[in-house]
Phi, psi and omega in degrees: 000130181298131182288345183282352181291149176299158185297320181293326179289323176298321180296317179294324179296315179296322179294317177297321178296321179293319178295322179296318179294322178295326179296324183276357181264137181265134185278323184223099358278151181285128182203140178290146179291139177288132179279134177261142176281176184297322181296318179295318179298319179294320179298318181292321178297318178295320178298320177299318181293322179293320176297319177298322179295318178295323181291326184261002185304318182302329181281353182259320189245353184237156175298159180298332178230146176202159180302136179095343180271137178301134181290132181279353182206167175267124184246141176236149181291126180287339181202170178283137183204163174244123187240138176292129179274096185294326180293313178295323178297318180292323177297319179294321177297316182293328178287321180282335186304307182295336183267336184245109178221127178268122182244147178228161180284148182255120182297323180294319178294321177300318182295318179295321179291324177293321178294323177297320179297318179297321180294321178294321179294322178294318178296322180293321179293320180292331182284344185244336186239355181285166177294320175246106185294136180259170178292130182287147181288344177228161179284126184253138172275165178303320179295319180292325178294317178295323179300316180292323184283326186267345182282140178281172182300320181292319179295321179291323179295319177295320179298317180295322180295322177298322178295319181297316180296320179297318179295321179298320178296319179293321179291326179295330178280344182099136184239129178261131184290336183269010181293138181295145184296325179295318179291323178295322178294320179295318179296321179295319179297322179291335180281000183238057182287339183283343183268152177254162178288145006268006180295329181291313181293322178294319178297321179296322178296317182294316180296318179299318180297324182284335185254346189297132178077008182241160176221150176242024182252146172218153183277134176258110186294321182294316178293325177296317180296321177297319180293321178298316179299319179296318181293320180295316180292330177292322181272352178101128178286130179294134184226160180247126177267119182243130177261151180299134179085356180286141181288125179268316182213146175260145180299130177087346180276139177302136184281123178277167179295324178295316179296321179298318179298319181291315179298320179294325179296322180272006177074026181265004178256117178271124181258007178263148177301134178273085187296320181296314178294324178297312181296321179296315179294320179297314180296321178299316181290320180296314178296321177297320178295318177299317178295323178299317179295318180296318179295319179296319178291330179296319182265348175220078184298336178275020178299127178266161183300316178300327179290321175296322177293328175296317179299312181289325180295320177295323177294318177296323178295320177296318178298323179297315180292330174298318178293321185293313184269343178062228182292344180274359181297135183267117177299323180298313184289331185267337186257321189288307183300314178296322179299316180295317182294315181291322178294325179292321184269328186241358177108154181299327180299318178295316180298319180291320178296317178298317180298318181298316181291317180297327178287319180293331181272009178291142182302137179237161359277168182238147174275185185296317182292314181296322177296317179295319178296320178294322178295317178298316180297320179295320179295315180294320179293322177296319176297323179296319180293323179289323177291329182298327179291344181254356181288134182231006179199165177294328180296320177293325176298317178296317179298316180294325178298318179292317181296320179295320179296314179296317179298320178296319179296320178294319179296321180287328173296321175295324177298317180299318181292321182290320183278347172066225188300327183296320184263354185300322177292346183270004184303312179296323179295317179294322177297319179296322179295319179296317179294321178298318178299316178299319178296320179292326176296318178293322176296319177297325177296322178288325183273349184304313180300324180293316179295322179299318180289321182292320187250008176067031178283141180242103179261165177300319181299318181291322178297318180293325176293319180290332181276003176292124184291353176270004176297145186305317183292321178289327175294321176297318181297319182289330183268323184267334179223069185298325178297316177296323180295317177295320176300320180297317180296322178294315179297321181300316179296317179296311184295320180297316179293322180294316180293323177297325181292326182262003176079032179267195182270101184291318181297320181293315183290327177297313181293317179297323179295323180294332184253002190291336182244023181294340179295342179290351177294341182289335178200072187297332184289349180273000181245135195298330183290345179256001184269134177244352180225235182285156180266119181297339177293329179293323178286327179293316177052042177219095184299329179292317178293322178297321178296323177294322179294318179294319178295330183296336181293336174285314181296316179293327177297320178294323177295318179294324178299319178291321182293323182264006173071035177287137178294157186301315180301330177282318179295334180297337179293335185294307178278328187284339180288342174261336179056229176241037181296156176275144169270083191301320183296313183285330174296319178297317178297321180294321182283343170291327178275325181215100183304338181264016181299135181289147179282337188301316180295347184253020172244142174296154186276357174079197008282169174292160182306132181254003178213165180294327181294312180293328177294319178297321179295319177301314181293322177295322178297322180286331183269342188300312182294320181296317180291323181292328185270000180291145180291152181300331182275004180295133180274169183295321180298318179295320178296318178297318182294321179295315179295319181298320179297319180296316181294320179293325178295320177296320181290319179293334178282358178083012183285337185255011186297324184256009186272335182087006177285132178263174178298320178296322178297319181296320178295321176295324178293321178302312181295320181295316180297320180292325177297319177295319179298320180296324178290327182289324190263010181298146183264155176250151178287129178287118180275135178290135180253114182296146179295145182286129180289145176275152177294129179084002182279000000 
């Protein structure tokens, strides 16, 4: 803040800064907002602008009105007029098109058919005059065979020329490929009147063989169009008779092609981009996207940039499909699945905020049916976001997908009944939309794990899956470091009870507690809970080296978290549960060797806990050994005082400064930890064991 500002302005500046920070802080659980770098901020700003561009696109590249778009006003004909009905005209063209086609002969096809005739004549000559007679291309009668053998070269040349001329005459008239072979043979025979038998019948066979199954005709589109226009004008161009004052379009009703033609005739269709409306819509969408990101960060301060891009990207995808499908876009299919997915991964507040913006950016105006459909979709999507906060497994997600689909179908059936005759033809369409929504919900259920891994989403279902003790990393911990595993289970119970007492995220702290010490797998024998004999630190006799080995379990734990794909909120427990605590034992050993030894090598590198959950785990880790070692006769008051001293020491050391834990929270944690301790130390009644009888006694 510039020091030259007046004191009152500095005070207002500090107050605004404080309010802004409070806005970005989440109360349950309390957590500092993740800072985004400049690149992330620019990416999110560009994403907001792209969503705004998709929302305002119709006002930039399309006329203000077009067929299928709800009319924004009620229009009446200013005067009586006769308008060409373009829809009926196109229908008449399509009806006449298959029946009216202008065809012309193709010179290339004629050339190929002539070459085929020459090849047949050569084969026929080789079959009758060669040294080794070949198979004839046509079936020959004895008279035809004698004709070929007894005719001289000049007579055969004249005969071949007659065949060529006959084929040219037939091709000039046009040849249809589907003509029956008998009729084609008869036509060929009629084209050879100058020849006598058997040369005439043989020539007809050869021509038929060369032309059979072929055509030399092709359709000429330009001549066909001219003929169609002539036919249409002869039968009369379809027209619309409009009387002055007649209603052309009703507000909110989809614009038909006939209404569009009439409005265009009266000059009521603007074909220029509506820049003012485009800028207004674009600015509205951009501001809405910015507000959506702020609301999401307000309720999820640890929101990362890729997750914010997921929120905006899903909104942009919905806007794209609205443009693609136009008035046929289904609100159920476009609003419900993204709302459920975002609420599951980022919380119900994010899902509801996304739903509100996606609904507000829906194309307007809407008629009664479209408004009712949008209302039903918004209600179903709101129910989906509220259910997402209670989902704890994939099975519940599947169950909710089915229930939402059935609920949507029932609501739309009620819609059909309420709207009566107007909506009755839409029953099948509404049923199809409900089924489509159900299919997309099931598809989202299949894709949810992939999206969670790509964008680092932490859902209840994923946390419960990670907390399964049969997971590979937890199985390794139980078999290779059993002492650490037992310590982990004890810490898990303390931390879970503590977080439950202060109203935090129990599922997150349970999962984080199970993985917080996985880094000890790199060298389990260096940690006292896994030692059964001598301590390797005593043989090392180097407190600085021992401190590096202890710190390494944090570094190795983070590497394992990345290798096994742990989400960031779970991996944060690994460094934050140690914070910047001192390794007091090794610091004491170092100062025995060098009284001036620096404290820095004997502190963990942090960071300090950044959330209430990681802070509770740190405190539970510090209290576990003290509670386990208390004498059986220790009273509850003494246990509370001992736990309170440990927690106060952590706070005085600055470990809880960024966690958001209040004094009241610490007192609740003291009571919760002592309650767990009381459950651990309960005594059992000694059962008498009868003496074993002797044989024969």
